Backbone and ligand atoms as CSV (ligand in chain L), in Angstrom:
chain,resi,resn,atom,element,x,y,z
A,1,ARG,N,N,21.488,0.565,-0.546
A,1,ARG,CA,C,20.185,0.288,-0.355
A,1,ARG,C,C,20.116,-0.700,0.793
A,2,GLY,N,N,19.566,-0.665,1.833
A,2,GLY,CA,C,19.383,-1.596,2.739
A,2,GLY,C,C,18.658,-2.794,2.331
A,3,LYS,N,N,18.404,-3.747,3.189
A,3,LYS,CA,C,17.714,-4.831,2.722
A,3,LYS,C,C,16.490,-4.918,2.914
A,4,CYS,N,N,15.777,-3.906,3.503
A,4,CYS,CA,C,14.390,-3.825,3.791
A,4,CYS,C,C,13.864,-2.416,2.981
A,5,ASN,N,N,14.642,-1.942,2.070
A,5,ASN,CA,C,14.415,-0.592,1.490
A,5,ASN,C,C,12.965,-0.962,0.569
A,6,LEU,N,N,11.908,-0.369,0.900
A,6,LEU,CA,C,10.567,-0.554,-0.068
A,6,LEU,C,C,10.479,0.672,-0.933
A,7,ALA,N,N,11.575,1.498,-1.004
A,7,ALA,CA,C,11.364,2.649,-1.762
A,7,ALA,C,C,11.531,2.218,-3.471
A,8,GLY,N,N,10.654,2.899,-4.153
A,8,GLY,CA,C,10.655,2.667,-5.504
A,8,GLY,C,C,9.024,2.278,-5.920
A,9,TRP,N,N,9.072,1.960,-7.070
A,9,TRP,CA,C,7.586,1.464,-7.827
A,9,TRP,C,C,7.404,0.158,-7.635
A,10,TRP,N,N,6.121,0.036,-7.195
A,10,TRP,CA,C,5.555,-1.485,-6.984
A,10,TRP,C,C,4.186,-1.601,-7.787
A,11,GLN,N,N,3.932,-2.715,-8.115
A,11,GLN,CA,C,2.754,-3.122,-9.013
A,11,GLN,C,C,1.875,-4.268,-8.254
A,12,ASN,N,N,0.555,-4.402,-8.046
A,12,ASN,CA,C,-0.104,-5.446,-7.547
A,12,ASN,C,C,-0.749,-6.077,-8.366
A,13,GLU,N,N,-1.499,-7.215,-8.043
A,13,GLU,CA,C,-2.116,-8.060,-9.257
A,13,GLU,C,C,-3.401,-7.535,-9.964
A,14,LEU,N,N,-3.882,-6.418,-9.071
A,14,LEU,CA,C,-5.006,-5.699,-9.886
A,14,LEU,C,C,-4.488,-4.634,-10.723
A,15,GLY,N,N,-3.141,-4.473,-11.016
A,15,GLY,CA,C,-2.666,-3.409,-11.554
A,15,GLY,C,C,-2.560,-2.238,-11.175
A,16,SER,N,N,-2.840,-2.037,-9.907
A,16,SER,CA,C,-2.534,-0.737,-8.921
A,16,SER,C,C,-1.024,-0.560,-8.911
A,17,GLU,N,N,-0.552,0.620,-8.948
A,17,GLU,CA,C,0.770,0.833,-8.754
A,17,GLU,C,C,0.851,1.882,-7.599
A,18,MET,N,N,1.930,1.864,-6.869
A,18,MET,CA,C,2.518,2.610,-5.785
A,18,MET,C,C,3.914,3.277,-5.796
A,19,LEU,N,N,4.201,4.378,-5.774
A,19,LEU,CA,C,5.646,4.664,-5.678
A,19,LEU,C,C,5.757,4.899,-4.113
A,20,VAL,N,N,6.922,4.299,-3.584
A,20,VAL,CA,C,7.315,4.564,-2.094
A,20,VAL,C,C,8.456,5.281,-1.804
A,21,PHE,N,N,8.665,6.447,-1.317
A,21,PHE,CA,C,9.825,7.250,-1.013
A,21,PHE,C,C,10.577,6.366,0.300
A,22,ASN,N,N,11.849,7.042,0.109
A,22,ASN,CA,C,12.815,6.549,1.153
A,22,ASN,C,C,12.295,6.763,2.725
A,23,ALA,N,N,12.416,5.560,3.403
A,23,ALA,CA,C,12.288,5.805,4.922
A,23,ALA,C,C,12.917,6.428,5.287
A,24,ASN,N,N,12.501,7.289,6.593
A,24,ASN,CA,C,13.698,7.794,7.421
A,24,ASN,C,C,14.205,6.774,8.535
A,25,SER,N,N,15.025,7.225,9.189
A,25,SER,CA,C,15.829,6.467,10.279
A,25,SER,C,C,14.943,5.782,11.222
A,26,LYS,N,N,13.775,6.213,11.360
A,26,LYS,CA,C,12.758,5.609,12.316
A,26,LYS,C,C,11.904,4.491,11.646
A,27,GLY,N,N,11.954,4.528,10.108
A,27,GLY,CA,C,11.235,3.618,9.377
A,27,GLY,C,C,9.975,4.326,8.720
A,28,ASN,N,N,9.820,5.502,9.144
A,28,ASN,CA,C,8.552,6.068,8.590
A,28,ASN,C,C,8.584,6.542,7.333
A,29,PHE,N,N,7.806,6.505,6.240
A,29,PHE,CA,C,7.762,6.440,4.737
A,29,PHE,C,C,6.290,7.208,4.374
A,30,SER,N,N,6.363,7.727,3.151
A,30,SER,CA,C,5.427,8.123,2.428
A,30,SER,C,C,5.402,7.743,1.044
A,31,GLY,N,N,4.332,8.014,0.216
A,31,GLY,CA,C,4.411,7.560,-1.135
A,31,GLY,C,C,3.242,7.898,-1.904
A,32,GLU,N,N,2.916,7.510,-3.016
A,32,GLU,CA,C,1.843,7.656,-3.707
A,32,GLU,C,C,1.246,6.640,-4.246
A,33,TYR,N,N,-0.168,6.728,-4.243
A,33,TYR,CA,C,-0.817,5.171,-4.743
A,33,TYR,C,C,-1.645,5.574,-5.967
A,34,TYR,N,N,-1.593,4.900,-7.179
A,34,TYR,CA,C,-2.310,4.922,-8.001
A,34,TYR,C,C,-3.159,3.441,-8.224
A,35,THR,N,N,-4.443,3.690,-7.751
A,35,THR,CA,C,-5.090,2.561,-7.670
A,35,THR,C,C,-5.960,2.025,-9.054
A,36,ALA,N,N,-6.010,0.855,-9.665
A,36,ALA,CA,C,-6.384,0.517,-10.712
A,36,ALA,C,C,-8.021,0.275,-10.706
A,37,VAL,N,N,-8.511,0.127,-9.487
A,37,VAL,CA,C,-9.917,-0.162,-9.415
A,37,VAL,C,C,-10.583,0.813,-8.083
A,38,SER,N,N,-11.722,1.178,-8.299
A,38,SER,CA,C,-12.215,1.878,-7.081
A,38,SER,C,C,-13.987,1.508,-7.173
A,39,SER,N,N,-14.445,2.023,-6.168
A,39,SER,CA,C,-15.843,1.892,-5.935
A,39,SER,C,C,-16.494,3.110,-5.982
A,40,ALA,N,N,-15.619,4.202,-5.897
A,40,ALA,CA,C,-16.203,5.576,-5.855
A,40,ALA,C,C,-16.792,5.921,-7.085
A,41,GLN,N,N,-17.547,6.984,-7.174
A,41,GLN,CA,C,-18.197,7.635,-8.294
A,41,GLN,C,C,-17.264,8.363,-9.259
A,42,LYS,N,N,-16.380,9.129,-8.543
A,42,LYS,CA,C,-15.477,10.177,-9.045
A,42,LYS,C,C,-14.248,9.377,-9.877
A,43,PRO,N,N,-13.913,10.060,-10.867
A,43,PRO,CA,C,-12.426,9.336,-11.402
A,43,PRO,C,C,-11.445,9.094,-10.627
A,44,ILE,N,N,-10.658,8.361,-10.628
A,44,ILE,CA,C,-9.617,8.070,-9.791
A,44,ILE,C,C,-8.344,8.780,-10.115
A,45,GLU,N,N,-8.075,9.182,-8.720
A,45,GLU,CA,C,-6.788,10.350,-8.588
A,45,GLU,C,C,-5.594,9.457,-7.966
A,46,THR,N,N,-4.255,9.868,-8.200
A,46,THR,CA,C,-3.212,9.608,-7.233
A,46,THR,C,C,-3.546,9.814,-5.959
A,47,SER,N,N,-3.279,9.033,-5.024
A,47,SER,CA,C,-3.550,9.365,-3.622
A,47,SER,C,C,-2.225,8.962,-2.665
A,48,PRO,N,N,-2.007,10.001,-1.450
A,48,PRO,CA,C,-0.910,9.872,-0.710
A,48,PRO,C,C,-1.105,8.668,0.240
A,49,LEU,N,N,0.186,8.180,0.568
A,49,LEU,CA,C,-0.046,6.979,1.371
A,49,LEU,C,C,1.314,7.559,2.369
A,50,ARG,N,N,0.840,7.174,3.700
A,50,ARG,CA,C,1.927,7.169,4.833
A,50,ARG,C,C,2.081,5.852,5.735
A,51,GLY,N,N,3.307,5.620,5.858
A,51,GLY,CA,C,3.522,4.126,6.361
A,51,GLY,C,C,4.613,4.158,7.475
A,52,SER,N,N,4.756,2.969,7.912
A,52,SER,CA,C,5.897,2.714,9.061
A,52,SER,C,C,6.200,1.464,8.750
A,53,GLN,N,N,7.828,1.186,8.785
A,53,GLN,CA,C,8.164,-0.127,8.501
A,53,GLN,C,C,9.326,-0.576,9.541
A,54,HIS,N,N,9.609,-1.789,9.712
A,54,HIS,CA,C,10.602,-2.121,10.569
A,54,HIS,C,C,11.749,-2.267,9.522
A,55,LEU,N,N,13.040,-2.321,10.142
A,55,LEU,CA,C,14.274,-1.991,9.475
A,55,LEU,C,C,15.249,-3.401,9.431
A,56,ASP,N,N,14.573,-4.458,9.250
A,56,ASP,CA,C,15.349,-5.567,9.776
A,56,ASP,C,C,16.446,-6.011,8.651
A,57,GLU,N,N,17.541,-6.602,9.084
A,57,GLU,CA,C,18.587,-6.934,8.449
A,57,GLU,C,C,18.319,-7.984,7.413
A,58,ASP,N,N,17.502,-8.872,7.905
A,58,ASP,CA,C,17.334,-9.877,7.031
A,58,ASP,C,C,16.345,-9.955,5.974
A,59,GLY,N,N,15.933,-8.579,5.755
A,59,GLY,CA,C,15.129,-8.366,4.744
A,59,GLY,C,C,13.659,-8.692,4.806
A,60,LYS,N,N,13.214,-9.271,5.661
A,60,LYS,CA,C,12.032,-9.763,5.880
A,60,LYS,C,C,11.201,-8.895,6.791
A,61,CYS,N,N,11.227,-7.618,6.637
A,61,CYS,CA,C,10.506,-6.605,7.627
A,61,CYS,C,C,9.045,-6.493,7.344
A,62,THR,N,N,8.261,-6.335,8.338
A,62,THR,CA,C,6.813,-6.131,8.368
A,62,THR,C,C,6.583,-4.432,8.221
A,63,PHE,N,N,5.827,-4.166,7.781
A,63,PHE,CA,C,5.489,-2.756,7.444
A,63,PHE,C,C,3.706,-2.572,7.463
A,64,GLY,N,N,3.242,-1.220,7.606
A,64,GLY,CA,C,1.950,-0.883,7.352
A,64,GLY,C,C,1.763,0.538,6.720
A,65,PHE,N,N,0.882,0.748,5.919
A,65,PHE,CA,C,0.449,2.028,5.515
A,65,PHE,C,C,-0.843,2.445,5.323
A,66,THR,N,N,-1.197,3.570,5.392
A,66,THR,CA,C,-2.549,4.106,5.174
A,66,THR,C,C,-2.694,4.865,3.880
A,67,VAL,N,N,-3.655,4.617,3.078
A,67,VAL,CA,C,-3.767,5.560,1.992
A,67,VAL,C,C,-5.199,6.201,2.104
A,68,ASN,N,N,-5.132,7.572,1.985
A,68,ASN,CA,C,-6.310,8.606,2.012
A,68,ASN,C,C,-6.888,8.802,0.656
A,69,TRP,N,N,-7.866,8.213,0.262
A,69,TRP,CA,C,-8.322,8.290,-1.109
A,69,TRP,C,C,-9.278,9.715,-1.232
A,70,SER,N,N,-9.038,10.795,-0.487
A,70,SER,CA,C,-9.844,11.916,-0.354
A,70,SER,C,C,-9.977,12.884,-1.609
A,71,LYS,N,N,-9.010,12.558,-2.554
A,71,LYS,CA,C,-9.246,13.164,-3.744
A,71,LYS,C,C,-10.511,12.779,-4.617
A,72,PHE,N,N,-10.956,11.460,-4.380
A,72,PHE,CA,C,-12.047,11.170,-5.360
A,72,PHE,C,C,-12.972,10.230,-4.485
A,73,SER,N,N,-12.756,9.799,-3.189
A,73,SER,CA,C,-13.577,8.899,-2.433
A,73,SER,C,C,-13.445,9.016,-1.074
A,74,ASP,N,N,-14.428,8.673,-0.265
A,74,ASP,CA,C,-14.502,9.134,1.171
A,74,ASP,C,C,-14.186,7.982,2.021
A,75,SER,N,N,-13.493,7.050,1.445
A,75,SER,CA,C,-13.053,5.762,2.093
A,75,SER,C,C,-11.460,5.788,2.491
A,76,THR,N,N,-11.018,4.836,3.300
A,76,THR,CA,C,-9.599,4.788,3.770
A,76,THR,C,C,-9.286,3.493,3.823
A,77,THR,N,N,-8.004,3.085,3.284
A,77,THR,CA,C,-7.568,1.878,3.209
A,77,THR,C,C,-6.275,1.695,4.190
A,78,VAL,N,N,-6.028,0.772,5.068
A,78,VAL,CA,C,-4.781,0.346,5.607
A,78,VAL,C,C,-4.398,-1.057,4.989
A,79,PHE,N,N,-3.043,-1.044,4.914
A,79,PHE,CA,C,-2.422,-1.965,4.246
A,79,PHE,C,C,-1.427,-2.757,5.414
A,80,VAL,N,N,-1.181,-3.893,5.520
A,80,VAL,CA,C,-0.244,-4.409,6.330
A,80,VAL,C,C,0.630,-5.475,5.654
A,81,GLY,N,N,1.701,-5.532,5.807
A,81,GLY,CA,C,2.567,-6.607,4.993
A,81,GLY,C,C,3.910,-7.010,5.399
A,82,GLN,N,N,4.551,-7.678,4.630
A,82,GLN,CA,C,5.720,-8.170,4.844
A,82,GLN,C,C,6.491,-8.474,3.549
A,83,ARG,N,N,7.943,-8.112,3.448
A,83,ARG,CA,C,8.797,-8.178,2.243
A,83,ARG,C,C,9.311,-9.497,2.171
A,84,PHE,N,N,9.299,-10.050,1.094
A,84,PHE,CA,C,10.168,-11.455,0.921
A,84,PHE,C,C,10.783,-11.395,-0.389
A,85,GLU,N,N,11.649,-12.442,-0.635
A,85,GLU,CA,C,12.322,-12.537,-1.952
A,85,GLU,C,C,11.888,-14.077,-2.387
A,86,ASP,N,N,11.259,-14.362,-3.678
A,86,ASP,CA,C,11.003,-15.642,-4.072
A,86,ASP,C,C,12.251,-16.478,-4.513
A,87,HIS,N,N,11.810,-17.563,-5.126
A,87,HIS,CA,C,12.847,-18.454,-5.235
A,87,HIS,C,C,14.068,-17.848,-6.257
A,88,ARG,N,N,13.534,-16.806,-7.285
A,88,ARG,CA,C,14.358,-16.260,-8.112
A,88,ARG,C,C,14.958,-14.909,-7.527
A,89,GLY,N,N,14.775,-14.571,-6.221
A,89,GLY,CA,C,15.536,-13.449,-5.790
A,89,GLY,C,C,14.755,-12.167,-5.973
A,90,GLN,N,N,13.428,-12.379,-6.443
A,90,GLN,CA,C,12.659,-11.384,-6.805
A,90,GLN,C,C,11.916,-10.982,-5.642
A,91,GLU,N,N,11.783,-9.674,-5.379
A,91,GLU,CA,C,11.243,-9.097,-4.219
A,91,GLU,C,C,9.704,-9.109,-4.292
A,92,VAL,N,N,9.058,-9.347,-3.096
A,92,VAL,CA,C,7.622,-9.558,-3.353
A,92,VAL,C,C,6.929,-9.041,-1.843
A,93,LEU,N,N,6.028,-8.342,-2.037
A,93,LEU,CA,C,5.313,-7.573,-0.809
A,93,LEU,C,C,3.760,-8.412,-0.722
A,94,LYS,N,N,4.070,-9.280,0.486
A,94,LYS,CA,C,2.597,-9.862,0.675
A,94,LYS,C,C,1.854,-9.139,1.683
A,95,THR,N,N,0.463,-8.704,1.278
A,95,THR,CA,C,-0.086,-7.725,2.135
A,95,THR,C,C,-1.549,-8.079,2.289
A,96,GLY,N,N,-2.144,-7.674,3.189
A,96,GLY,CA,C,-3.313,-7.592,3.629
A,96,GLY,C,C,-3.844,-6.040,3.684
A,97,TRP,N,N,-5.304,-6.037,3.353
A,97,TRP,CA,C,-5.883,-4.723,3.673
A,97,TRP,C,C,-7.438,-4.595,4.095
A,98,LEU,N,N,-7.410,-3.599,4.855
A,98,LEU,CA,C,-9.007,-3.304,5.402
A,98,LEU,C,C,-9.217,-1.933,4.624
A,99,LEU,N,N,-10.425,-2.071,3.964
A,99,LEU,CA,C,-10.910,-0.681,3.406
A,99,LEU,C,C,-12.261,-0.484,4.064
A,100,ARG,N,N,-12.218,0.748,4.709
A,100,ARG,CA,C,-13.334,1.434,5.313
A,100,ARG,C,C,-14.127,2.438,4.384
A,101,HIS,N,N,-15.227,2.065,4.114
A,101,HIS,CA,C,-16.335,2.841,3.453
A,101,HIS,C,C,-16.994,3.800,4.319
A,102,LYS,N,N,-17.355,4.991,3.832
A,102,LYS,CA,C,-18.206,5.803,4.324
A,102,LYS,C,C,-19.616,5.624,4.548
A,103,VAL,N,N,-20.457,5.144,5.439
A,103,VAL,CA,C,-21.699,4.766,5.533
A,103,VAL,C,C,-22.550,6.034,6.263
A,104,ASN,N,N,-23.838,6.082,5.990
A,104,ASN,CA,C,-24.597,7.241,6.392
A,104,ASN,C,C,-25.017,7.049,7.769
A,105,SER,N,N,-25.006,5.879,8.331
A,105,SER,CA,C,-25.632,5.808,9.819
A,105,SER,C,C,-25.212,4.670,10.347
A,106,LEU,N,N,-25.252,4.643,11.866
A,106,LEU,CA,C,-24.809,3.539,12.601
A,106,LEU,C,C,-25.235,2.310,12.304
A,107,HIS,N,N,-26.518,2.133,11.864
A,107,HIS,CA,C,-27.308,1.095,11.351
A,107,HIS,C,C,-26.483,0.365,10.023
A,108,ASP,N,N,-25.712,1.144,9.312
A,108,ASP,CA,C,-25.244,0.519,8.190
A,108,ASP,C,C,-23.477,0.146,8.554
A,109,ASP,N,N,-23.174,0.405,9.637
A,109,ASP,CA,C,-21.735,0.166,10.209
A,109,ASP,C,C,-21.364,-1.226,9.698
A,110,TRP,N,N,-22.268,-2.230,9.933
A,110,TRP,CA,C,-22.024,-3.441,9.679
A,110,TRP,C,C,-21.212,-3.727,8.310
A,111,GLN,N,N,-21.680,-3.052,7.353
A,111,GLN,CA,C,-21.319,-3.256,5.866
A,111,GLN,C,C,-20.102,-2.398,5.523
A,112,ALA,N,N,-19.451,-1.572,6.570
A,112,ALA,CA,C,-18.542,-0.602,6.018
A,112,ALA,C,C,-17.370,-1.108,5.692
A,113,THR,N,N,-17.182,-2.223,6.351
A,113,THR,CA,C,-15.231,-2.568,5.999
A,113,THR,C,C,-15.296,-3.878,5.109
A,114,THR,N,N,-14.481,-3.796,4.252
A,114,THR,CA,C,-13.963,-4.895,3.489
A,114,THR,C,C,-12.631,-5.372,3.458
A,115,VAL,N,N,-12.311,-6.586,3.196
A,115,VAL,CA,C,-11.137,-7.032,3.640
A,115,VAL,C,C,-10.469,-7.690,2.396
A,116,GLY,N,N,-9.211,-7.815,2.196
A,116,GLY,CA,C,-8.549,-8.471,1.007
A,116,GLY,C,C,-7.043,-8.927,0.879
A,117,THR,N,N,-6.594,-9.108,0.097
A,117,THR,CA,C,-5.086,-9.320,0.227
A,117,THR,C,C,-4.581,-8.685,-1.277
A,118,ASN,N,N,-3.234,-8.194,-1.284
A,118,ASN,CA,C,-2.734,-8.092,-2.393
A,118,ASN,C,C,-1.216,-8.330,-2.397
A,119,ILE,N,N,-0.865,-8.812,-3.477
A,119,ILE,CA,C,0.694,-9.114,-3.562
A,119,ILE,C,C,1.449,-8.051,-4.656
A,120,PHE,N,N,2.405,-7.430,-4.286
A,120,PHE,CA,C,3.025,-6.406,-4.971
A,120,PHE,C,C,4.454,-6.986,-5.274
A,121,THR,N,N,4.934,-6.619,-6.722
A,121,THR,CA,C,6.158,-7.053,-7.101
A,121,THR,C,C,6.710,-5.581,-7.785
A,122,ARG,N,N,7.969,-5.635,-7.687
A,122,ARG,CA,C,8.623,-4.343,-8.233
A,122,ARG,C,C,8.535,-4.089,-9.572
A,123,LEU,N,N,8.426,-2.927,-9.865
A,123,LEU,CA,C,8.244,-2.186,-11.427
A,123,LEU,C,C,9.552,-1.519,-11.352
A,124,ASN,N,N,10.483,-1.934,-12.465
A,124,ASN,CA,C,11.828,-1.342,-12.691
A,124,ASN,C,C,11.671,-0.140,-13.488
A,125,ARG,N,N,11.385,1.086,-12.923
A,125,ARG,CA,C,11.266,2.207,-13.250
A,125,ARG,C,C,12.415,3.323,-12.909
A,126,LYS,N,N,12.629,4.031,-13.851
A,126,LYS,CA,C,13.812,5.115,-13.516
A,126,LYS,C,C,13.589,6.434,-12.487
A,127,GLU,N,N,12.346,6.547,-12.465
A,127,GLU,CA,C,11.836,7.943,-11.483
A,127,GLU,C,C,11.859,7.480,-10.223
A,128,GLU,N,N,12.763,7.031,-9.386
A,128,GLU,CA,C,12.423,6.666,-8.042
A,128,GLU,C,C,12.726,7.936,-6.989
L,1,LIG,C1,C,-12.359,3.601,-3.109
L,1,LIG,O1,O,-12.968,2.459,-3.740
L,1,LIG,O2,O,-13.333,4.213,-2.313
L,1,LIG,C2,C,-11.233,3.966,-3.238
L,1,LIG,C3,C,-10.288,3.126,-3.901
L,1,LIG,C4,C,-9.837,1.707,-3.054
L,1,LIG,C5,C,-9.012,0.814,-3.764
L,1,LIG,C6,C,-8.811,-0.419,-3.119
L,1,LIG,S1,S,-7.611,-0.253,-1.636
L,1,LIG,C7,C,-7.696,-2.214,-1.508
L,1,LIG,C8,C,-7.593,-2.697,-3.040
L,1,LIG,N1,N,-5.989,-2.773,-3.551
L,1,LIG,C9,C,-5.904,-2.029,-4.599
L,1,LIG,O3,O,-4.740,-1.636,-5.080
L,1,LIG,N2,N,-7.115,-1.214,-4.713
L,1,LIG,C10,C,-8.258,-1.753,-3.851
């Protein structure tokens, strides 16, 4: 496992979980996102993510990924982040996100994008 391998299970402070699959040699990766919260009407479903990461040797790589919620919502989220290790050596992903809601008209565009941060830590699960 390389220093910046994001593959595996992660959980954020909302209780959302994601499974990241191994990145290829160019740093492209995919995964599955299980959000704990939603503003959509339909019940939450597992959603695909697609991302791209740097492959830095020092382990402090930056990355970004997009989650397409189309199974239950017409919105889209992009995350950007960086991997760190805390003082105990625990891996942590510090991220920021933009969530684009679908609005019905140009007039409503101003309220379509929300912003936030999430902190992910590793879940130690077998099924990676
Ligand atoms: C929607 O509400 O339309 C789809 C689900 C959005 C979930 C958001 S994405 C940013 C934030 N972080 C999470 O883990 N879940 C919420």
